[in-house]
Every structure is written in C-alpha cells, then in structure tokens.
N, C-alpha and C positions, 0 to 999 in steps of 0.2 A: 765112793764116787761123788760125794757132795760137792767137792771143789770143781769137778768137771761139770756138774749140773749147774752150778752158779756161774760158770764162765762160758756158757753157750751163747753163740751169736747167730745172726741170720745170714745164711749163705744161699744165694739164688742161682739156679742153673737154668740157662736160657738156650733154647734151640728153636727150630722152625715150627715145632708143634705147639709151643706155649711156654709158660714159666711154672716152676714148682718151688716150693719153699720147704726147708728142713732145718731145724735147729742144729748147728754144728759149731765146732770150735774154730778159731782162725786158722787159715791155711799156713802151714810151716813145712819146710823141707823135712822129708823123712830121714831118720837116722839110718845109717848103713848097719843093719843088724847082723849082716853076714860076717863082719870082722870079729876075730877072736877077742875075747875080753882079756885085758891085761890088768894086773893088780895095780900097777902104777899109772894107768891111763887117767888122763884128766877127767874130772867130773863134767857131765853134760851141762850145757848152758841152762840157765834158769829160764823158765817159761813165764812170759808176761801175759796176763789175762786182762780182758777188758770187760767191765761190768756193764750190762745194758742199762740204759736210763730208766727211771721209774715210769710205769704206765706204757711201756713199749709194747708189751704183749696185749694189753687191752686195746691199744690203738690198732695193732695188727688184726685182732679179732673183729673190731668194728669195721675196719676197711674190708675184711673178707666178707662179712655179712652184707655190707653195702654192695660189694661187687656181685655177690650171689643174688641179691634182690634185683640188681640191674640186669643181670644175666637172665633171670626169670621173666622180667618185664620185656626185655628185648626178644626173648623166645616167643612170648605171647604176641608181641607186635608182629614178629615175623610170620607166625601162624595166621594172624588176622590178614596181613598183607597177601599171603599166599592164597587165602580163601577168597579175598576180594579181587585178586588179580586174575584176569582171563589169560589163559595160556595162548601162545602163538599157534600151537597146533589146533586148539579149539577154534580160534579165529579163522585159520586157514580152512578148517573143516566146514565152518558156517558159510564162508565165502564160496567154497566149492559146491556145497549143497544149494546155495542160492543160485549160483550159475547153472547148476544142473537143472533146477526147477525152471529157471528162465529159458534155458535151451529146450527143455521139454515143452514149455508153453509156445516157444517160437516154432517148434516142430509141429505142434498141433495146429497152430495158425497157418503154417505153411501147407499142411495137408488140407485144411479147409479152403485155403485160397486156390490150391491146385484143383480141388473138387469143383469150386466155383468156376475156375478157368475152364475145366472140361465141360461143365454144364453150359457156360456161355458159348464155348466153341460149338457144342452140339446145337444150341439155339441159333447161332449164326448160320450154321450149315442148313438147319431147317428153314430159316428165313430166306437163305439164298435159293433153296429148292422151291420155296413158295413163290419167290420173285420170278424164277424161270417159268413155273407153271402159270402164273398170272400173265406173264408176257406172251406165252403161247395162247392163252385164252383170249387176250386182247387181240392178237393177230387173227385168230379164228373169228372173233366177233367183228373185226374190221372187214374181213372177207365176206362174212354173212351179211353185214349191213350194206356193203357195196353191191352184193348180188340183189338184196332187197330193193335198193334204189334203182338198179337197172331194171328189175322186174316192174317196179312201179312206173318208171318212165315208159317202159314197153307197153304196159297196160294203158297208160294215158294216151300214148300215141296210137295204140291199136283201136281203142274204143272211143274215137272222136266222133260224136253224133252230129257235128255241124254239117257234115256232108250227107247225112242220111235224110231222105225225104219220105214222109209218110204218105202212103197211098191207101185209099179206102177200098175195101173189098167190093167187088161187083155183085149186086143182088139181082137175081132174076125175078121177074114179076110172076107170081103164080096166077093161074087162070081159075077164078072162082065164080060161081054162079049165084051164090046166095048172098045175103046181106052182110053176113059176117065176113065173108071173104072180101066184099067190097070195102068194108070198114078197114080191114087190114091192109088192103091195097092203098087206100088213102093215107093211112098212117105211114106206110112204107114210103110213099111218095114224099110226104112231109119230111120224114127223116132223111130221105135221099137229098132233098133240097138243103136241109140243114147241114148235111155232110158236105155237100158241094160248097156251101158257104164257108164252112170251116176249112175245107181244102184251099179255097181261095185266100182266106185269111192267113193260112200257113204259108202259102206261096208268097204272099206279100211280106210276111215276117221274114221268110228266108231270103227273099230278094233284098229287103232293106236291112243293112247291117246295124246291129244294136251295139253301139260303141260303149254305152254305159255298162251293159252286161259284160261285154268283153273285158273292159277295164277292171270291173269287180272280180271277174273270174281270174284275170291275170294277177291281180293283187293277192287273191286267195291262194293261187298256185305258188306265188313268190313267198308268201307268208308260210305256207306249208313246207316249202323247200328250206327256208331259213330255219324254221322250227326243227326240221329233221336234221339239218346240218348242226344246229346248236345242240340238239340232243346228242348227236354223234360226238361233237367236240367236247361236250360236258362229260360224257362217259370216258372219252380218251384222256381228258384232263384229270379226272378223278383217279383213273388208273395210273396215269403218269405221276400224279402227286403221291399216290400210295407207294408206287415203285421208288420214287425219290426218298420218301420217308423211310422205307425199308432199307434202301441203300445207305442213307445217312445213319440209321440205327446200326447197320452192319459195320460201317466205318467206325462208329463210336465204340462198338463192341471190340473191334480189332485194336483200337487205341487203348481201351481198357485192358484188354488182354496183354498188350505190349507193356503197359504200365505195371500191371501185376507181375509180369514176368521179370521186369527190371527190378521191382521191389523184392521179389523172391531171390533174385540174383544177389542184390545188396545184402539181404538178410543172410543168405547162405555164406557170403564172404565174411559178414560180421561173425557168424557162428564159427566159421573156420578160424578167424582171427582170435576169437575168444578161446577156442579150443587150443590154439597154439600158445596163447598167453597162459592158459591153465597148465599146459604141458610144461612150459618154462618155469612156472611157479612151483609145480610139483617136483621138477628136476632140481630147482634151487632148494626146496625143502629137503629133498633126499640128500643133497650134498651137505646141507647144514646138519642133518641127522647123522650122516657119516662122520662129519667133523666133530660133532659132539661125542660120538662113540670113540673116535680116536683120542680126543682130549680126556675122556673118562679112562680109557686104557692107559694113557700116559700118566695121569694122576694116580691111578691104581698102582702102576709100576713104581712111581716115586714113593708112594706110601709104603709099598713092600720093601723098597730099598732103605727107607728110613727105619722101618721095623727091624730089618736085618742089621742095620747099623747099631740100633739100640740093643739088639740081642748080643751083638759082638761086644759092645761096651759093658753090658751086664755080665757076659762071660769073663771079660777081662777083669772086671771088678771082683767077681767071685774068685778068679784065680789069684789075684793079688791078696784078697782076704785069706785065702787058704795058705798062701806063702807066709803072710804075717803070722797067722795062727801057728803054722809049723815052726816058725822062728821063735815065737813066744814059748811054745812047748819045748823047743830045743834049749832055750835059755833057762827055762825052769828046771829042765833035767840035768843041767850042768852040776858037777859036784861042788858042794859048798866048801869053802876053805875051813880047814880044821883049826881048832883053837889049840895052841901049844900050852901045855901046862908048865907052869914055872918050876924049875929045878932048884931044889934047896942048895944053897951054897953059903959059903961063909960070908960072902960079900953081899950085904942087904941092899946096898945102893945099886949094884948091877942088876939084881933081881927086880927091884922096883922099876928101873928104867926099861928093862926088857918087857915087863908086863904092860907098861904104859904104851910102848911102841906097838905091841900086838893088839892092844885095845883100839888104838888109833887106826891101825890097818883094817881091823874088823869093822870099825865104824865107817871108814871110807868105802870099803867094798859093799857094805850093806846099803849105804846111801846111794852109791852108784847103781846098784841093782834096782833099788826102788825108783830112782829117776828113770832108768831105762824101761822098767816095767810100766811106769806111768806114761812115758812117751809112747810106748807100743800100744798100750790100752787106748790112748787118745787117737792114735792113728787107726786102730781097729774100729773104734767108734765112728770115726770120720768115714772110713770105707763102708761100714754098715749103713750109715746114713745115705751115702752116695748110692749104694746098692738099692736101698729102699726107694730113694728118689727115682732112680732109673726104672725100677719096677713099676712105680706109679705112673711115670711117663709112658712106659711101654703099654700098661693097661689102658691108659687114657687114649693113646694113639690107636691102640687095637680096637677099642670100643668105637672111637670116631670112624675108623676105617670100615668097621663092620656096619655101622649105621649108614655111612655114605654108600657102601656097597648095596645094602638092602634097599635104600632109597632109590638108587639108580636102577637096581634090578626091578623094583616095582614100577618105576617110570618106564623102563624099556618094555616090561611086560604089558603095561597099559597101552603104550604106543604100538606094540605089536598087535594087540587086539584091535585097536583103531585101524591099523594098516590092513588087517584081514577084512574088516568091514568095508573100508574104502576100496579094497581090491575086488570085493564082490560087486560093489556099485560100478566100478570101472568096467568089469566084465559085462554087467547088464547094459551099460552105455555102449560098449563095443558091439554087443549083440544087436541092439536097436539100430545103431548107426550102420552096421553091416547090412541090415534089412533095408534101410533107406538108401544105401549105396551112394552116400554123398561125401565120404571121407577119402582123403588121399592115402594110397597104400604106403607111401614113404612115411607119412605122419603116423600111421598105425604101427609100422615097423619100429619107428623111434620110441613110441610109447611102450611097445612090447619089450624092446631092449632095456629101457629104463626100469620097467617093472621087474625084469629078470635080474638086473644088477641089484636093485633094492632087496629083492627076495633072497639073493645070494648073500648079501651083507647081513641080513637079519638071521639067516640060517647059520652063518659063521659065528655071529655073536651068541646065538642060542646054544651052539655046540661048545663054545669056549667058556661061557659064563654059567649056563643053566643046565647043560646036558640035554635031557629029554623033557625038561620042564615045560617049555613053550609048546 
C-alpha cells in the first residue's frame, strides 16, 4: 500500500458542528462491483494520483498548533470575561434587595411618623381639654371678681362715715366730801369742757365741707377702681393670650398632622408604585427565564437531531463498508481461471501460438483483478476514513452537547436555589405587608399567580431534565 500512502490528499467534511480533516484519496466514482466479471471485459481506467506539495503536512501541523493555541487563549479570555461579568440575575437580585431594604426603611419611618402623629393627636386633645378647663376657670374667676366688686361697692356704700356724728357720753358728777373727790370733780369738769370744745370743733368740721379731702378721697377711690379693673383686665388678657397661643398651637399641630398624613399617603403611593414596578420586573424576568428554558430545550432538541443524523450517517457508512467488504470477499472467492497445458502436436507453430494466447489471457485477467482489487481497497480505505471522521465528529458533538447540558443544568440548579431564597424573602414580605394591611388584594393575587406559574415551570423542568435532583 505504499502507492496509496504516497497519493493521500486532504479531504474536509463540513457540517454545522465544525470541520474535521482526514487524509484520503481523491473522490472518484465507485465501480459497480456487483457486475459479473467477464474475461474479455475491458480493463478499468488508469487512476491518476496527485502528489502533495512539499512542506504541506508541516504547514498543516503548524496551522493546527496555532489554532489550538488560539482556542486555548480564547477559552481563557472567555473564562476571565465570565468571571468579571456580573450576571443579570445577580443585578436583579441586588436591585430587589436594595428596594426591599428601602421599603423596610420607609415602613419603619412610616411607623415612627404614625406614632408621632398619634402622640401629637393626644397632645392636641390634651391641650384642647386644658383650654376648656382654663376657659371654665376664667368664667368662674370673672364671676368671683364681679361678686367681689359688688361686695366692695356695697361695703363702701354701707359704711359711709360722713353721715355719722360723734356724741360724747354723759358723765354724772359723783358726790364726794373729801379732797380727793373734789380733785376728781375738778378734773372731770375740765375734761367735760375739753369734750364740749372738741364736740364744737367736730360740729364745725362737719358743717364746713372739706373739698380738698373729698377730692383726694375721690381720686383715691378712682385710682383703686382703675387698679382693680386693670388687674381684672390684665388677668383676662393673659388668659385670653394663653388661650390664643394654645389655639394657635393646636391649629399648627392639626396642620402638621395633615402634612404628615399627606406625606404618608404619598410615600404609601410610592411604595405601591415601586411594588408594582418590582412585580412587573419579576414578571419580565420570569418570562425571560421561561424563554431561555424554551430556547435551551429547542437547542437540545436540535443537538439530538444532529446526533441522530450523524448516527444514521455512521450506520450508513458501516453498511456500505460491510457491502464493499462482502463484495471483496466474493471477488476473492471467485474461481481462478485454469491454465491449459499445451498438447503435444506435430505442428510446433500452432502450439507456440496457443501458448502465447493463453499467457496473454492470463496476464490480462490477472491485471484486471489487481486493478479491481486496488480500486476496491482504495474505496474501502476512503469509507473507513469517512467512518472515522464521522465517529470523531459524533464524539465531538456528543462531548459538546454533554458539556452544554451540564452547564445549563448547573445554571438552572443555581437559579433554582436563588429562586427558593427569593421565594422565602417574598413570603416574609407578604407576611409583613399582610400585618401592615396596606397592600391591594388584587395585587397580592397577581403576585401569587405569578409565583405559582414560575414554580410550575421550574417543577416541569426539574422533572424533565433532573428527575428528583432539584
């Protein structure tokens, strides 16, 4: 087989999975080996072989080594990019976690504001009660002071001493016989005269009006009345001022409560809007996840179809190889032509001519058999190379499909674990929000339906790809 080894050329088989190379002979139509051999059949055509140029194999080896190095470099670059690249699922998880912490902080602030609102409301109620109590006290104090003024006026009008006249008591003169008694009598007379003089002076004072004294007394009375009224007005003003301040504070508290209530309403609407956006985002992620799963299933189905096609080609090549081997065996088992021994005759010329003809026929038959055997061997070698090539392609595609399947299985498994964690967090959020009682029931029903669909899809994938692994 040295001639066949020297005449090998490069034949490339291309398909969707890649290229493969195998040294083969040039493609030529196969001879119909099923036809019976005839001794006088023409000899098969001569085969023309093309010798590869010098250095062709070295060039192929160098290009293969360069491609292998490039493949390893690209694989390392792909690994580095995959390590440095943040996955969309991780970004979505970080965003959801940030929004969850933000909503939790908003909830805590909302609770604090509601507590402050309740305390402010209680303080406002207490201030209103204090205002009512102070108003009642002011009214009672006004009544008491009015009664006091009336009593003072009544006392002033009752105890007016201008109309009162002082009268001296009458003293009887005791009868005394001794000197001491006489002295006492004289003293009494002197005191009686002084008393009379004083009474006369009092009468004169009472008869003559003292305008200066009356004016001073009137001024003092007016001053006392003004002071009393000022005192009353000052107390009323202070109380009214305090009431106005308390009323203003209560109004400010009401405004603050209304403002806090509006802020809480706005925050609640924002929280609901963020929850709805998060719901839409999760729904979109779930749809993308399902689309990826469908694409993976479609790709897996195409890979399986390709593998089945390669298996069919391999079986077909094997069957053709078996047919060729059987035909070669049948040709080898054909009876070889017998050599006729020359019969001695008297005519030497005729014997020589017959022996020459038999030798020529034997040579032609042997040459024809050798050419046919060579052709069949070449075709068998070609088919074996094709079978080996198909086997290599089948193994490469099978390894690639297994690697992809394992990669996607690991990815789906990690995504399922992440989904279980997110599901626990969503259940905790639902429990908290159900305690706060601020969520819309329709919104919660939509979330529950979406979670049910996602869980059903994951269960379907789990049963179809992994069994009971997940």
